[in-house]
N, C-alpha and C positions, 0 to 999 in steps of 0.2 A: 586313173583310174582306181580303185578298191576292189577286193574281191568279194565275192557273194559270200564263199563260205572259205573257212580255212581248216585244211585237214593236213595230218602228219603222216605220211608215209615212210615207213621203216621195212627193213628185211626182215623177212620171216625165218623165223632160227626152227629148225629142225628138233624134233622133241628129246633128242639125245643132246643138244645144246642148250635147251632153256636153262637150265641151272644156272649158267653162265651170269643172268640178269642178277641170280641171289648173290654171287660173289660180286660183281659190279657196282651192286647197292648198299655194301657196308665198306667202310672205307680200311677195314680189315686188311686189305690187300696193300694197303701203305706200309705196312711192315712184317707182310708174309709173301717172302721170295716165291713160296711156290705157284701162289696164286698169282703174283705177278707175271710169271714167267708162262703160264697158261694166256694169257693174254700177247703177252710180247709173241708169242709163237703162232697168234693168229696172223698178224702182219706188222713185223718188227718199223717198218718206216712207219706205218699207221699208229701204232702207239707212241712213239716218237714226237710226231707231228700234234698227236690229240693232247700232248703235255700229260702223258699218262692218265687217260681220263676214259677208262674203261666203258660207261655209257655211251660219248661221244663215238668211241670207236666202234662198238656195238652196232651201233645206227649207220655206221659209214663202210662194213665189210660188204663185199660184194657177194650177193645170193650165192653163185658159184663156188667161193671159197667157203661159206657155211657148208654146202651140199658136201665138198670134199671132205671137211673134218669131222663131219657127221660119220662118216665112213672110217676113220680113224682112229681104231680101238684103243691105239696106246692112250690117245690123246683124252678120249671121251672117258676111260677109266682115272686117268689123271684127274679130270673133272669130279666126276663122281666123288674121289677120294678128298680132293678140295673141300667140296659142299660138306660130304660127313664132319670134316674136321672143323667147319665153322659152326656147324649144328650145336657139334660137343663142347666147344668154346663157349656158344653161347648160353648154352642149356646149364653150365657147370653152376652149382648154388654159391651163393656169397659166404663167407665166413663172418663178415661184418655184420654185427647186430647193432642197430640202431634203435633204440625203443620207439615205439609208438610210429614206426616208419611201416608202411605196408610192403609187404612182397612185392618187387617190380616198380616201386616208385622211388623216384631220388631222396634222399636225406638232404642232399647239398646242391645248391644250383652255385655253378662258379660261371661267373661275369668277364667277360675280355672283349675289346674293342676291337681284338682281330685273334686270330687261332691260324696257326700255322700245320695242318694236318696232313695234307696232301699237295703237290705238286699243282694237281688239278682242281683244288677249290684255294684260287689264290686272293684268299681276305688275309694275308698277314705280310706285314713289311720287314719285319727283322726279328733278334731276339725274343720281344715279348712275346710276340704272336709262334713262334716255334716255342717257348717255353711250353705257351698255354698248350699247343697241340700234344705236346709231349705228356703234359699234364692228365688229359684226358684219355691217351692211350694206356699210362699206366693203371690209373684209374680205373680203365676196363681191362688191364690183366690182371691186376690184383682184384678187380671184381667189386670196387668199392661204388657205392649207390648215389652217382652223381650227375647231372644233367650239366650241360654247357649252353652258355647265353651269349650270342652274340650277334653281327648285324651281318646281312648278305648285301655286299656290293657288288652290282652291278659292271663295276669296271675294274674293282680292286683296286690293288695298289698300282703303280705305272710299271710299263716293260721299257725298259733302257736300251736307248741306242746313241751312239758317238756322232759329232759330226769328224770330218777330216781331222780338223784340228783340236779335238780330243774332249770338246764340251758334251756335257751331257743332254740327251733331248727326252722329252717322255713322251708314250704313247698309249692311250687308253681303251684296251678293245672293249667290246662289247660282249659280256657272256650270257650265255642263255643258260637258266638253272635246270631248264627242261633238260638239257644235253648233260646234265650232271649228276652224281651220284647224291641225290637229295630228293625227297618228295614232301608234296604240301602237308604238313604238319593237322591233326586232325583235334576237334574236339571232344571231350567224351561220348557224346551224340553222333558223332562222325561228320558233323560239318568241316569245313575248311576252317581251320583256326586264324580270325581276324581279331588284332589290337586294336582298340581305338582309345587317343589320349587327346588333349589340346595343346597346342602350342602359342602362347599368347590369344589364347581365347579361338583360336581356329581349331577345327576337328583335324586330326592325323589320323589315317588308317595305316596299320602294317601288316603284309602278310606274314604268316610264319611259316620256315621250311623247317626240317628237320631231316640231318643228316645222322646216319648212322657210324658212330666212332668204334668199332667193335659191339662191346656191350652198352656204350655211353649213345645217348641221344645227344645232339648238338642243336638246339633251336637257336634259327636265325630270322632276324626282322629285315622284312623287305617293303620299303615305301615304295618304290616305283607300280605304281598297280593305276589304275583309270582315275577312280576318285578322289586322288591327291590332285593339289594343285600343280605346275609345272615343279615351282622351287621346292614344295615337298618331296616330290620326287626324286629330287637331288640329295636328298639326306643319304641315302644308302648306294649313290652312285660311286664315290670312292674314299677308301681309307685316307685318314688325314689330309683328306681335299677341301678347299675352301678355306674363307676367314675363321676369324673369330667366332662370329655369331654361327656359322656353319658346325663349328664342334662344338656348339652350346647345343644345338638341334641334334647332335649323332648323339651326346650324351644323356637329354632327356629321353631320346629315344632307348638307347640301350637299360638306363636304369630304370627309369618310371616304366616304359613300354615294356623291358624285361621281366618286372615283376608283374605288370598286366598279361603279359603272353604264359607266365608258368599258371597262374588261375585261370585264365582261358582255357587251358590245358587240361584243367583237374588235378594238375600237379601243387603240394603243399610243401616245399623242403623248408626243414626249420633251421637248416644254415644256410647261409648267402657268403661267399667267396668273392670278394671285389678284388681281380686281380688287376693291380694299381688304379689310381683315382677316376677314372674315367669315368665307372660305372657308380659313383658314391652318391647317387639319386636315388640307386635302389635302395638305400637304407631309410631316405626321407620316405619312400613311397612301401615301404613296409610299417612304418611308423603311420603313416596317414590311413592304411588300410585298416591297422588294427584298432585305431580310433574309430573309424567309421562304425566297423564291422563288429566291434563288441565295446562302444560307449565308453571308451575309455579315455582318459587325461593325455595329453601328450605327455608328462613325465614319464608316466606307467609304461605308455606304447614305447617311449625310448628304450627305457630299461630290456623291455620284452625284445624289441628289435633288434638292440646292442650286444646282447646276450648271445643271440646264436648269429653273429657277423665276425667274419674276419677281414681283414684287409692287408694284402702285400704290395707294399711299395717297391719301386723298381730302379727310382730314378735318384741318383746322388747328386744332380746339381738343381739349384732352386730354379733356375729358370726351365727345366724341362718336366716342371707340375703345370699343370691346365688352373690360368686363374681368370677370373672374367669381372669386368670392371661393373661397379655397384649398381649404375644406372641401368646397363644392361640387364643385372639380374633383376632389378625391379619391372622393365618391361615384362619379364618373362615369369617371375615368380611371387609377386605383390600379391594375386589371388590365391596362391599356392599356399603361401605364409597365412594369409586368412583362416584357407579350410585346415590348418595345422592349431589354429588359434592363437598365432603368435603375432607381435608385432614385426614389422620387418626390420627393424634395426636387430632384432632377438634373432632373427631370421639368419640376417646375415653373420651376425656372431659366430654360429654354426659354421663357418667356413672361413674364419679368421683367427689367427694366430692371437693377435691381440683386438676381443671383441668390440672393446671401447673405442677402437681406431678407426673412424667412419672414415678415412681415406684409405685405407688397405682394401684390396680386389679378394675376391670370392675368392677361394681356393678349393678343388676338388679333394685334394690329399689331406687338408685339414678337416675336412666334411665327413672325410673317410676313417681317419683317425677318431675322430669326436665320438661317431655312431659304430663303433666297431670294440670288442672287448680285445682282442685277439690281434694286435697288430705285428707284422715281421716285416724284415730286409730280406736279401736274399743270398747273402753269404754273412758270415762271421764279421767281416772289416764293412760292410755295407749294413750291418746292424748297429754298428757303433756311430757308421756317420750317420745314419738316420737318425737316430739318440740325439747327437749335437744338432742335425738339421732342424729338428723339431721341439728342440727345449723349450721353447718360448711357451708352447701348448701347456707343458707340467712347469713352468716356471720357478716353481717354488722346490723342486727336486734338484738333485746334483743329477749330469746328464747321465751317469751308470743308470739310474733310477728311471729315468724316460720309458714306458711300458712300451718300447719296441723290443721286440727280439729278434733274432734269425732263423730260419730256414733256409740253408743253403740248396740253390738250385741243384738238378739233376738232367740228364738227359736219356730220351729211350732208347737206349741200345740197340733193341731188333729192330728200329727205324734206320739206324746210322750207321751200324756196321755194314761194311760192304759185302755181298753175297759171297764174295770169294774166301774174305775174313770170315764170315760165317758158319760156311761151311767145314772150316777147319775149327772152330769152338765147339761143333756139332759134334767131332769126332773125340775130343779130347776136356771139353768142358761138358758134355753130355748134352742130349736132345734137347732137353727141356729149360736151358739156361735161359730162354727168351721168358719163361714166365716164373721161372725158381724164387720164391722167396726168400729165400737164404742165400742172400747175394755173397756172403763170405766165402761158405762152404763152395759155392760155385767157381768164383774168379779165383779161390786158392791155387785151383786146380790149372790155371793158366802159365804157372810155372814147371808144368809137365810136357806142355808143346814144344816139341823139338827145335833145336834154334834155327836150323835148317829150314824146317820148313814155313814157321811163322817169318825167315826172311825172303824165303822164295815167293811166298803170297803175296807181302809186302810189296817185292820188286816187281811180281805184274799190277798191283794195283797203280804204283808208279807209271810204269808202262801205259796202262791204258788211260791215266793223266795225260800224261803228253801226246797222246792220239787223240783225246779230247779235246784238249787245248788247241792241237792243229785244227780241228775240223772248223773248233768255234770260230778262231783267228781269220780262217780261211774266210768263213762265212761273212764276218766283220768286214773285212777288206773288200772283199766283193759286193757289197751294198753300199760301200762308200767310193765304188767305181773303181777300184784299184787296177793296175795295170797287169797283164800276164805276168810280168817279171816279178812283180811283188807277190803274186801269188805262188808262185814257184817257190820262194825263197821260205814259205811257208812249210815247205816238208821238210826242214832242215831246221826249224825252230824247237829250242830246249833239248834235253840230250835224256833220254830214259835210265843213263847208268850215273845221273850228277845228283849230288846234295840237292834235293828240293823245297825251298823254304815258302810257303804258304799265308800270305796275309788278305784275308777277306772278311769284310764287315760294314756295318753303315760307317758313312763318312764322314762322321761327325769329326772336328776340331780336335778335341780331347783325346782322343783316339790314335793321334800322329800318327799317320798312314804314311807320311812322306819322312819320317824322323832316319830311316837308314840309308834315306837319298840326300842328306845334309852331310854327309863326308864322300862327296864323290869318287876323290882318292882312293879311300880304303875300298870303296865299291868297286871300283875300277879293279882293283888288286883280286879280290876273292872272285870275281866273274872272270877273271882273263887267264887265272892257274889254271892252266891245263891239267898238270896233275892230279889238282884238290880242288876241281871248278864247283861253283854254286850256282844253282839259278832260282829266278824268283817268279811266282804266280800269284798276281793281284787279282781281286774283284771288290764289287762293293758298288751301293749307291749312296749318291747325298739327297735330300729332300730336295722336292722340288723349289721350293723357294730359298732353300740355303747355298747361295752361290759362293760362299765362303768356300763349303764343302764340294761343289762344282770346280771351282777354282784349284784346289787341290787336287782333286782326281785330275784335271787337265794337266797339272804340273808332273803328275806320276806315269800319265799315258804317253806325253811327250819324251820322258827320260825314258821310258819302255821302246821308244821309236828311234831313240839313237842310235847312229849306226855300231857303235861301242857295246851298247846293250839289248840290240834287239833279236838277236839270237837266244839270250839267255834272261829275257826279263818280259812277262806279258801281262796285258790287263785282259781280263775276260768280261766282254759286256753282258749287262742284264743279270746281274745275280740273283741265284734263285735256290730254292731246295735242290735243285738237279745239280746246278752247278756247284753249292756246297757239298754234295755228298761227292763228287767225284775230288775236290780238294782233301778235304778232311781224312780221304781214307789213302789218297795218292803223294802227297807230301809227307816230307820226312821229318819235319821241324814245323811247328804249327807259330808263330811269331804273334805276339800281340804285347803293345808296347803304350799303351794307354798313359795318361797324367795320373797319378796315385792321388788321391782314392776315388777318382772319377768313375771307374768301372764299375758296376755293381755286381755284376758276376761271370758273366764272359762264358755262357756254357758251349760256345765252338769248341774252342779249347778242349772240354769233355769229349765231344763229339770224335775229336781227331785222336785221342788218347784213347777211345775204344777202337780204333783203328789201328793200332800201335805206333802212332805218331807222338814223338816227342815235344815237350813246350818249351818254350824259349819267352819269356814275359816279364814284366815288370810285376812286384808283388802287390798284385790288386786284385781285387773281386775272388773266385775260388782259389786263385794260386797262392795266395796270401795264406792261407789255410794248409794248402796242400804241398808246396813246394818243401823240399827238404834240403837243409844244408850243406850236405856232400852231394849234391847233386844226384844222386842215384836214382831220381825219379824225371829228371828235366832239369832246364838251367833257368835261374832269374836275373834280371838285369835290375842290378842294383838290391841292397838290404831292407828296402821298404822304408826309406826315408823321406822325410815331408820338407819341402822347399816352399820359400815366401816366393822366390823369383823361377815364374817359369822357364824363363831363357835358360839361366843358368841349370837348372832341371834336366834341359834337352839337351844342353853341352855334355854334362857329368854323363847323362845315360848313353848317349852317344857313344862316346868313347868306352864305355863300360862293353857298351854292346857289341862292338867291334872287336875288343879286346877279348870278351868269352867266345864269340864267334870264330876267331881265327884260331886261338890257341886252347881250344877246348873241343867246341862242337864237331869243327871241318876235322881236326886231328882225330877224333874219335870216330868219326863216321869211313875217314880211309882209313883206319887202322885194320886190318884185315888178317886173318889168320891164312893157312897153306889153301884152305879150301874156298879161298877169299870171302868168307865169313868176317862180319864187324862184331866180333863176339862181345867187347864190351856195349856196342850201341844196343845188340840184341837183348841182353842182360836187362839193361833199362827198359825195354821196352815192355818186356815178359815182369818186369817190377811194378812198373806204372799199372799195369792190368790187374792184377793183384791186389796193390794198395787202394788202386783208385775205384776199380770196376764197383766193390760194394758201396763205397762213398758217395761217388758223384752218377749213380742211377737215378732216374726220375722215379723208380719204384723206391728206393730209401725216401725220395721226398716226398713223395703221395704217402707213404706209410707215418711218415713223420709228422705232415701235415693233420694225419687221422689222428694219430695217437696224441700229440698236444693242442690242436686246434678243434678237428672236426668233432670226434667224441666230447672233449669238455665241452664245446659249444652248443651240441646237442643236450647234452644233461642239463649245463644250465639253463637253455632256453627252454626245456621239458620242466624244470624246478619251477619257472616262473609260470609258468600255466597254469599250474596245478589250481585246483578250488575255486574254478572260477578266477582264475588270474592274483587270488589272495597273496602269493608270495611276492609276487610284483609291485601290489600297490604298497606291501609292507615296506620293501626295498626302496622303491619312491618315497616312499614318506620320511623313512629314515635318512635317505640322503637329502633330503630339504631339512631337518631336524639337525643333521651333522652340519652341511652348510651354514645354516643361521647361528649354531652355538660353535663351532670350531675358533672362531676368532677371538674368543674367551679363554679357551683352553692354556693352560702356561706349564711348561716343565722348567723345574728349577730347583734348587739344593743338590745340584750332582755331586757326590761326595765318592771317595776311594781312598784306601791307603795305601795309596801306590806312592813310591819318593819316585825320585826323576830317571831311576834306573831299574830296569826288570833283566832279570836271565831268561833266556829262551826255556820254555815250558815253566816257567812261575805263571803263577794265575793268582788274580787279585778281584775282591768283591766291587761294584759298583753298586751306588744306590741312588734313585730321585724321587722327587716328590711332582706331583701332576695336578693340576687344581682341574678336575673334570668338567666343571662348568654344566653340570646336570647330564652328561654323557656318561651311561653306564659305563662300569670297568672293562667289560668285556667285548666293548666296540672300540676300546681303543688298544693299542700295540705298543707297546715301547721298547726301543731296540739301540743298542750301543751299536755307534758308527765307529768304527777302528779301522785303521787303514796307515800305509806308509806314507811320508809326506815329502812334498817337492822342496825345492830351493824355496819357492815364495810361501811355504808352509799350505800349503794346497794339497787336497789329498791325492794321490797318483793312481788311490785303486782304493776298494773298501771291502771289508766283511760285516756281516748285520748279525748281532748276538739278540737272542730276545731276552728279555727282562720278564719276570714274574710280580703281579701285586704280592706284596707281604702285607697282611693284615686287613682290617676292616678301614673302610675312608672314614675319614675324619674330619667336619665341617667342609666337604667336598673336595678333599684333598687325599690323594691315593698314594702311597709309596710302594714304590718298584725294587726290584735288587736284581741283579745279574752278573756273572761271572767273565771276565776279562784274562785271555791269555795270550801270552807272550808267544805266539806261533813261527816268529824268525827273527833274526837280528835286523837291526836297523834302527831308522828313526822314523817314529811313529806317532801320532795323535787320535785322539776319539773324543767323540761327543754323544750326546743321548737325544733321540728325538720321536715323534707320538706320530702314527699314522693312524688313520679310521680303518676298522676292520668289519665286517658282517659275513657271516655263513654262506651268503647268496651272492656275494660281490666275487668275481674273479679272481682280481689284483685289486691291492690295497691302494696302489698308484692310479688307480681311473679317475678318482674324484681330484685328483692334482691337490690333495690336502697334505700338508706337512705342518709339523711345530716343534723348531727344534729349542735345544735345551737354551735358557739365558744365563 
């Protein structure tokens, strides 16, 4: 029998406590310890039970407790102070001036399939989502006019538990968005926002939720509503759930539905930032809307959309980029292609590295790269890897010229710095270190923290981790039906005084989680050394369909349970933001040994660094650009070598790992002065904070996006909009003209007075002739391409030296000249090339056209 009416019954907060709702409905509490402590002090157990969800908790606190709190003058004064603090934060004016963007409106829409904002918003799986959450938080702290777009997963990512033999199992709780810090988003007229689109000519509706992340609005689309058929209601059920077709549905909703959501909300951001290829359909939908609303041809609409689009790739493994079979794409996008005025084969070419290969699948990363004028990887090394990986799209250019740059990720220190360490920073870095824009000035002051204070704080955090791990292991064993004898042993697992090494991440095989277990003799030796013991804490998840990752995890868990290791090695189930927070603050060493160069960035190590935890990692991701050869800031496994044989690589790096661990890390940790202080270790902790604090903070990352991508993209986008899109029409016509004539352009008669030998510092003139094929000289840039040569006479690196026209063109041929300087000794080569340029084109490489000297 079903109820006739449904009503919600909630406790009535006394007037003095009503402001708790204000704090509960803004995720600012996720990086404000004072606000979190207000909720925790209401009921500590309930706070933990709620996964730190203040809305759920406020709805479950007893009326008696509220009545008692309302009489607590100290509590109510703290509450009033934090509400005032939030209001000051929200009302602070932005210093960023995006032209033609109304105050209070977002200039940038940030699309991501997952966001890791808080433990109580479980729409993240790992590093990509946590990075997206940190991006929003820093955008909020810096007051960047940005909005987030994602999906509201009713079951989130899975919760993990283990069978008694160590095999991962998944459970999917049903989340009630009404009990979470989010509200139904409203249209400008005040109506609940509903997005409507079609999937294979079938109507799909999505409700839009709004979560406030400080000053930022995060809009989340939800298909679990009554008017959708059952299969469509599942689109937003699980993050990364289902098969290929479900993934396509999710990405249609995120990209196309996300753009429609912004329009439904009355928001018109000029810049779209696609965080990974999942949201690439947003670029297509922007093109379609520009065509329909302004009667523009496809080519002009592409110029407009791409000029304001940024794409960030996070995946250095080709298999990690979403690809869809052509037949599946035809089912879902044939009519969409017709709406764009494109033949379906041409449409498929937008997502293919080789548009003429009919067998190639449609790749979302390729689509995003082609529909954006600003593309980047997430570390210097990853940028280099990405240029090589996607070279075929710009096949005429050398790898170094592929238009994919890099902006190294950062992490949001206010979120990830433990409260105890944060209090220390308040005293020595200044009370405003969480929002201070001058990171260099702030983090230089870490050198002033007294050695004993930072070490004692760190020791307390290690003790907190040990207590936390014991509670979690006890609960894990109890859930598996362990006997009382086994449960009593948990009280002595781990030692709060011992060197603690943490390893926690997604269990993909390239991350080599069990590398340190491959040499059991060495492992036994370091664990069993009572005077200089070592202990390990592991955590992580494998994708539900990744049986290889699950098997790897099972082997690690069984090794941790072996009698010789069970007191010194533990695996914590259900890795989430809470476990991560304890690990990255309580360990002494953060171990990261991915197979180079397959780690895009690795921000977990940055989070650990902000808590004084030292790094021990292969030179991959961020550590490749951070590590110093003198090991003054942490240790490296290897020297950045590249291997053809992965088994040999594992063998070599395993030996290196144990050699450094035993001879340097353990020795340094246990070398103490008379006050039992590891002076050298603490020196490294503080030096890492000074050096890395400003470089690997997400404030720096977001500021870099503003300076190198958001602002330039906004200016470029606006420049093409003026005068009824005439600049965009001009650029489109120019592009078509260049594409037609470029094949006839020739570079020849390269001459120089150079002999076979030059002295360092000596200069020589270079001249060349260019048959322009009716292309105006101002639209052709000639460059001397010079650099050192390898043994096979290929360029190891290159410098570009501009050449200038000399005299008028004769018979369609223009002469150019330039000066080549011998800037260092070695074996060098040079050639000359031409690339097309236009004042409205952000980069000369986006067309993929180049002509080399003959």
